[in-house]
Each structure stands twice: as structure tokens, then as C-alpha cells.
N, C-alpha and C positions, 0 to 999 in steps of 0.2 A: 504493500500500500504506500509506503514511503517513496519508493521509486516512481510509482504511478503518479503520485501527487506531484513530485518534482517535475516529471515530464509534462504533465498537464499545465502546471504553472508556467513553465518555461515557454511552451508553445503558445500559451495564452498571451503572455507578454509580447512574444514575437508578432502574433497576429494583430494585436492592438496597435503596437508601434508602427508596424509595416502598413496597416490599413490607414491609420490616421495620416501618416506622412505621405503616402501615395495619393490620397485624396487632396491633401494640401498642395502637393507638387502639381497634380493634374489641373487644379484650379488656378494656381498662382504662378506657374513657371513663366508666363509671358510678362508678368510684372517684375519678377526677380531678374530675368535674363534680359539684358540690354545688348543688342547686337553691337559688336565693336566695329572698327573700320573694316570695310568689306574685304580688304586684302588679308585680314587675320582670320581666315576661315578655319585654320587648324586649331586656334585657341577657342573659337566658337564651338567646334565639334567636340573638343575635349571637355569644355565646360557643360555642354548640353548632355553629354554622356554621363558625366559626374552627377549632374542634377537628376538624371533618370535613374541612376543606380543608388542615389542617396537613401531612399527609403529602405531598400534591402540591406545595404551596408550598415546603416544605423540600427536596424532591428536585430541583425546578427550580432553586432558588437554589444548591444545592451543585453541580449540574451546570454551570450557566452561570457562576457566580462563582468556582468553584474547579477543577473537573475540566477543563473546556475550557482555561482560561488556563494551568493547570499543564502540560498536555500541549503546548500551543503554545509555551510559553516554555522548558520544560526537556527536552522529548523531542527527541533528535537527529534531524534530518531525513536525515542521510547514512546512517544504519543501516537496512538493508533487513531489518527484523525481521518475520517472519510473524505473522499474527493467530492467537492460540491458540484452541483449541476452546471453552474456557469463556467468554472475553469475546465470542466470536462468537455463541454460543448466547444468552448473556444480552443482548447487544446487539439481536439479532433479537427476543427476547421483549419487551425494553423498547420498541422501535419498534412492535411489534404491539400492545402495551398502549395506546400513544398513539393508534394507528389505531382500535382498538376503541372508545376513548372518543369519538373524533370520529364514528364510525359510529353509536354508540348515541345520541349527542346529535342527530345528523341524523335518525335514525329517529323519535325522540321529537317533533322539530319537525314532521316530515311527518305523523305521526298526529294531532297536535293541530291542525295547519293544515287537514287534511281535515275533521276533526270540527267545528271552528269555522265553516268555510265552509258546511257543511251546516246548522248551526244558524242562521246569519245570512243564509241565502238569501232569506228574505222578512222580514228584520228591519226594524223601524221605529224611528227615533230618538225619544228621550224627553227632554223638557225637564225636567231633574232639578235643576239648580242646582249640581251638583258639577263639579269641574274636569276630569272625564274623560268622554268620550262614553258615553252609556248607550243601549243598543239593546233594544227590546222584542221578545221571541222568542215565537212560537207553537209549542208543542211538537208539535202535530199536523202542522204544515207541515214541520218539520224531520224528523220521522220518515218522512213520505212522500218527501221529498227523498232521505233516506238509502237508502230501499228502491229508488228509481229509479236510484241510483248504484251499486247492488249492494254497499252497505256495511252493516255492522251498525248498526242504529238505536240509537245510544247515547242513553240517557235524559238529557234535558237537565236540569241542576241548576237549582233555583229562581233562584239568582243566583250569578254567577261573574265573576271578572276574568280576561280572556283577552288574550293578546298581550304581546310584549316591546318591540318597536320602536314599535308603535302600539297601546298598551293601550286597552281599552274594557271596560265592564261590561255583561254580558248579563243581562237580566232577563226571567224568565218572566212571561207575562201572567197566569197562574194565581197566581203568587206576589204579583204586584202587586195583584191584587184581594183577596187574603187579609189584607194588612197595612194598618194605619192609616197616616196620613201621617207621624207621628213614628217609628213602627216602620220604615217604608220608608226614611226619611232616615238613621237610625242604621245600618241594614243597608247602605245605599249608602256611608256613611262608612267602614264596615269594609272594603268592597272597594277604596275609594280608598286606604286605608292600605296595602293589599297592593301597589297600583300604585306608591305613593310609595316603598315599601321595595324595590321591584323583586324581589318574591318569586318571580315566574315566571322571571326570569333566574337567580336563585339555584337554583331547581329544575333549570334546564337545566345548571348547573354540577355538580349532583349526578349527573345522567345521564352527564356527561363523566367523572366520577371514580368510576363505579360499581365497587364492590368487595364481594365476598362477605363477609358478617358485619357489615355496616354498617347493616342494616335497623333495629335498635333505636335507634341514634343518629339516623338520619334521621327515624324516627317521632317521637322526642322533639323534634327540631327543628321538624317540622311542627306539633306540638301547641303549641310555644312561639310559632311565628309566628301561629297563629290567636289565641292569647291576646294577643299584642302588638298585632294588628290590632283586637281588641276594645278594648284600652286606648286606642288612638289614636282610636277611633270615638266614644267617650263621654267626657264631662267632668263629669257630674253623676249622682247616684243615679237620677234619673228617666230619663235617657237610657240608663243601664245596664239598667233594668227594661224599657225599650222594646226594646232589642236582645235581651234574654233572651226576651221574648215573641215577637219575630220568629224567633228560633232554634227555639223550641218549635213555633210554627205551621208553619214551613217544613220542619221535620224530618219532619212527617207526609207530605210529598211525596217523601221520599227513601227509597229502599230500599237494602239492603246492596249495595255496589258489587261487581260481578263483576270478574274479572281483566281482561277486555277493556275494561270501563268505565274502570278505573284506568289502563290503558295509553294509552287515547285521551285522557285528561284530566289526565295527570300534569304538565302545564305550565300548568295553570289554577289559580285560587284560588277554589274554591267556598265560599260562605258556610256551607253545611251539607253534610255527607257522611255516609257509612254507619258511621263509627266512633262507636259509641254511648258508649263510655267518655269519649272526648274531648268529645263534645257535652254530656254530663252535667256534666263538670268545668267547661266554659265557662259553662253556665247557672248552676251553683252559685256560681261566681266572680262573675258579674255581679249576681246577687241579693244577694251579700254586699258589694257595692260601697259605699264610703264616700268622702265628700269629702276626708277626711284622707289616704286612700290615693292619691287623684288628685294631691294636692299633693306626694306623695313619690315620684313616678314618675321622677325624674331618672335619666338613664342614665349610663353610664361616661364620664367626661370624656375628650375626645380628647387633652388635654394629657398625661395619663399615658401614653397610647400613643405620642405623639410623643417624650416624654422617654425611654421605653424603647428606641424605635427609634434615637434619636440616640446613646444610650449603647452600643447594640450595634454601630452603624456605627463609632463611635470605637474600640472594642476591636478590631474586625476590621481597621481601617485600620492600627493599630499593629502587629498580628501577621500581616498579610496575607502578607508574603513567606515567613515561616516556615511558615504554613499551606499555601502552594502547594508548598513542598518536601515536606512530609509527605504531602500528597494525592498528589503524583507518586510518592512512594515506595510508597504503598498501591496505586496503579494499576499500577505496575511489578510488584508482587507478584501482582496479579490477572492480568496478561498472561502471566506466567511459569507 
């Protein structure tokens, strides 16, 4: 009974903190987040992802660092106290929330794995000169393979970065023939930037923490990641124009994504997609590129984050004992 009570209390606190913070973030992220200068897309992307993951990170820290230790240290083991209905229900819901996140992430991995396997059934390696394997895909072959496997023939994007553990860039033969050498190189650099930033892994984290009402925040993050990859792919105005030209040319090959297409490719990083407003913003941004803007792309210094983390740890170290007592008092009220 002691262990069951501890588990119920821990997951109850997790659910309460995660739920309250998630609702607060979904309602107030537009107020908290102020877009920086448009050329600082990487900072915007990192900040939006941190804001999106804040409820989960905070709930896990409070549960692991405060709720569980306070229960183990301050809750008498000799008292045979039954588990109340409220913490039991909340605890079950908290555990179910974690299981739902795992299942949702696993299903997303399964969908993308099947789709990418279909695309790459007859893929050929390309000598591209980038530090990530590049495979040439024939759209006709992949569609035939999909039909034979009784799967929906998902339209292959002109260029996309796929994979988390073994990332690779998939290039449509049609797209390759449409682009000049410089346009193709900048487009490949864009996809390599997604790989280096591990954007597919970050998308998997979003599937794990799926929460109703976060669509706007996630869409803003996706837009910022695309612009951050654009920034990383070019360093001169000429390269920016090459990438803009590649986007314009390849956008003609992309139709508006259906729900099934999005579900099957939500863990890949396509160069172009069906969101017209984002595509237009990216092209306009690249056309307006300047060398002065490239020189000012510096991101947020890690030293500021380390200093803030050290100060936070120091404050909690001084007051940790008192915090455990107060947390235990709060959980006692919850149990009763």
C-alpha cells in the first residue's frame, strides 16, 4: 500500500503540473514569445521548442526532484493509510498520459518507417559532397511499391531529410533534373542543416508530448526551423537567391498535403511542402538577404544559460529541505 500510495501521489502531481502548465502555454505563448529580428530564426526555433517542452520538463523535475524524495523521506512507512479516490484517479490519468505519449511516438515512427522504406526500395546513392548520405528516388517506382504493399501511395516530396539514428537525404530524380548545380547544392545544404539540428528527433518529441491546443505553437516552431535551416544553408546573397529559386521551382511539384500525407511524413524534413504562406515568407526572406544580416546571425550564448542554471541549482540547494517539507504537506492534503 505504501508503494501504491507513493506512485499515485507522484503521478498525480505530474498530471496536475503538466496539465496546468500546458494549458497556460497553449493560451499565452503568443504573449510571452516576441519574434526577434527575422534573421535570428535559429534563436526563435530554439526558444519556441523550449517553450513547448517546458510543461513536460517542469512536471518531470518536480516529480523526480521533489515529490518522490519528499514522500520517501517524510511519509511514515508504518501507517497503513489507504489510497484516496482523487490521487488514485489522477495517478491513473497521469500514467495513461505517459503511455499515450509513448504510443503516439511509436505510431509516428512506424508510419514514417513504412513510408521511407517504400520510397527507398529502389533508391540509388548520389555522390553529392555533403556529409550525409543522399539517395536518388524515382517517384514512379515508389508509388508502384506502395500499391503492391497495399499502402496509400504517399506523394514523394522533391527533397527531404529522413531518419533519426541514420539520417539521409532523399532526392527526387525529377527535382534533381529541374535544379542547377548551385541550386541543388544550397537545397542539399538546407537538408543537412535539419540533420545537424536533429529536427526529426525534435518532431518525435512533439509527438510524445502531444496536447490539444498546441497546434499554433508547433506550427510557429516548424516555420522557424525551416527559416533556421535556410540561414544555415547560405552565407552569401547569391546562395540565398539560388535557394529561393530552388524553392520556387520545386514548389510546383508539391500539392497541398492531405491529412494522410502529413501523418506519414511528420518525422521528415521536406524542403518544400503545401503550406503556401510559409513558402512565400521563406522566399521573400531569402530574396531580401544581405551580407550584413549573415554577419549578425549569432545565437544565444550558452554561457547565459549555464549561469542561469547554476544560479537556480544554488537557490534550490539552499532551500531544498524546506521545499521537501512543503511539497509533502501539499501531497498530504491531496491524499486526504
